[in-house]
N, C-alpha and C positions, 0 to 999 in steps of 0.2 A: 767545098769552096774551090774555085778554080785557082791554080797556082799563080796565074798572072794577077788575079785580084789580091791575093795575099801579098805578093811582092810589091804591087802598086801601093797598097795601104801602108806598108813599111816605108817605101820610098817617099810617100807624101809626108809622113811624120818626121823622117830623118833628114830629108833634103840633101842627099849625097852630092848633088850637082854643085853645091856650095863649096865642097871640099875637093872637087875633081882636080884642081891644079896643084894640090899639096899632098894628096894621099896616093901612095903607090898601089893600094889595094883596088882591085876591080870590084867596087862595091855594087851590090845588087845580086841578081841571079847569076851564079857562076857555072853551075852545071844543071842541066835539065831542059825539057821542052818548054816552049812558050805557053803551051796549053796542056794542063793535066789536072786531075782531080786531087785535092788535098783533104784528108780527113785527120791525120795524125801528124803533128809537128814535133820534132826533137830540137832541143836547144843545148848548145855547148859553147865554151869559150873558143876552143880550137877545132879546126877541121884536121883530124889526124886519124891514123889507122884505128886507134882504140875507140874514138868517139863515133866514127863512121860505122864500125862494126856493131857498136851498141845500139845506135839508131836503127840499123837494119834489123837487129834482133828484136827490137821493140815495135817493129812494124810501121816505122815512120815513113811518110811520103815525102817529107821535106825536113832538112837539117838546117837550122839557122845558127850561124856562128859569128863571133867577133873577128877571129883570125881565119881567113879563108885560104884558098889554094892558089889564087892568081894574084901575083904582085908584079904588075907591069907587063903582064902577058905570059903565056906559056909557049915556049919555042918548040919543045918536043914532049910528047906524052910517052916517056920511057922511064925506067927505073922507079924511083920513089913516086914521081908524079903519076905514073901508070898504076902503081900499087894502090894509090889513093883514089884515083878517078875511076878505075875499072869497076870496083864494087858499087859505086854510085850509079853508074850506067846499067850494070848488070841487074841491080836490084831496084831500079826505077826510084832511086832516092835523089831528089833534087837538092841542090846546095845553094843557100843564100847567105852572103857575107856582108857585114857592115862594120867598117873599121873606125876611122877617125870621127865620122858623124855620130857614132855610138859612144865615143869618149866624151864629146863636147856637148851633147844635147842637154838643154837646161833642166829637163824633167826625167827623161829616160836614160840619160847617159851614165857611164861608169863613175865619172867625177861627182855627179849628182848623188849617186848611191853612196859613195864614201862620205860626202857632205851630210847626207841624211844620218848615217851612222854616228858622225861626230856632232850632230845636233847644231849645225851651223845655220845662222840667220843672216839677213842682210846680204844675200849672195849676189855675186857679180861674176861675169865671165873672166877667166884667167887662162894663161898658157897660150900665148899668141903663136900662130903658125901661118904666115902670110896674112890673108884677110879674115881668118877665122880663129876660133879658140878651141882648146880641147880640155879645159879644166874649169875649176870654180874656186872662188875665194869667198870666205864668209867669216862670221864671228860667233863665238859662243857667249851666251849671256852669263854663264858661270865659268870662270877660268879653270883649266886643268893643269896639274903639274905634268912634266914630261912622262913620269912613270904612269900616271893615271891615263894619259892619252894613249900610251902604248898598250895599256891594259884594255882599254875600250877596243882598239883595233885587234888585239889578240882574241878578244871574245867574239868579235863580229865577222872577222875575215876568215875565209877558207884557205888557210895557209898550208894545209897538208901536214900540220904538226910541227912546222919549222919555226913558228913564232915571228914576231916583228922585231927587226933591228932598228935601233935609233941612236942618233948622235945628240947627246944632251949638251949642246954648246950655247944655248940661248937663254931666253927668259925662263924663270922658274914658274911663272904663271902664264899659261898660253890661252889667248883669246882669238887672235887674228891668224887664220890658217888658210894656206893655199894648197890646192890639190890638183895634181896631174897624174893620172893612173898609168899603170904599165911601165914602159921604159921612159919615164918622164924626167930623168935626172938632169937633162939639158936645160930644163926650165927652172933650176935652182937659182940661177943668176937673176931671172925675172922676179923670183920670190924675194931675193935679197934686196933688189932695187925697190920692190914694193914695200919693204919694211915689215913683213909679216913676222909673227912670233914663231911659226912652224911651217914647214913644207912637208907634205905627205905625198909619196909617190910609190911606185911598185918596186923596181929594182934599182940598185945604185951602180956607180962607177967609182974607180979608185979616187978620182979627183974630187968627188963629192965630200969626202971626209975633210979634206983640207979647205975646200971652199966654205963649208959650213963652220968649221972651227975658226977660220980667219974672219968670217963675217959675223960670228956670234949668233947663229940661228940654229934652231932645233930641226933635225931632219928625221923623218920616219919612213922606213922601207917596209911596206906591207907585203911585198911579193907581186910580181907581174900578174900571175894568174889570179891571186886573191883579190887584187883591187879591180879586176876586170870581169867579175862574175855578174855585176849588177845590171849591166846593159842588156845582156841576153835574157836575164830573168825578168826584166821589165817588158821586153818584147814577148816573152812567154805569157805574161799577164794580159797583154793585149789580145793574143791569140785565144786565151781562155774566154775573154769577153766576146770574141767573135764566134764562139760556139765550137771551136776546134778542140780535138783531143790533144793534149800536150804531155811531154815528158822532158825532164831535165837530165842531161848526161854530165855528171860531175866527175871530172878527172883532174884533180889538183896536181900540180907539178912540184910544189914546194919551192918554186923559183919566182 
């Protein structure tokens, strides 16, 4: 399949243009020719030395990631930027990145994947950033205790053995849950205003502890990496359906 066809299919599903005003990532094809043949696609959360090297070793023609290499433009291709970009060019490995659109997509997104794990129904968009959203909110038909919810996340998330942190400051029975993956701690205030029983995100900040305690809400920190594996894996499933050979490069950070 032609590289431009693969990229266009992903663009059509994820609508990156809707996030252009709020996303620093240069979403779409970041490295590669406009026309090339793609047979094998590698998928990873991050474009980094380890994942790029693995994709090359596995004979990939295209690497699809959530966190790419271009955030608001690349001024100089030197140092670390050169070390990452040079192997892509030298080994004819194209790089496609999709950031916030892959967080907020209602079916393919990272938040949707976490909501699936938590068994949430009656879902609605959550986590406003400008005119778009990057998360989901939903309800469980059977409530969970904070310990039980943490156990579900521990079992299902690729935390690199670090486990799930949580602040048990709210209801003992959790039904109404809001999710913003990755570095979504800044949306805790929106979760508090919405009156949810629990807020699930990736990584925390110092202020989250006191915000959660003072507001009386449960907060769960599953890890930035761990909560953002779902989107690229959903894109891998699409590539499988298109008849492409695929491989997933798992490189958990524990963060």
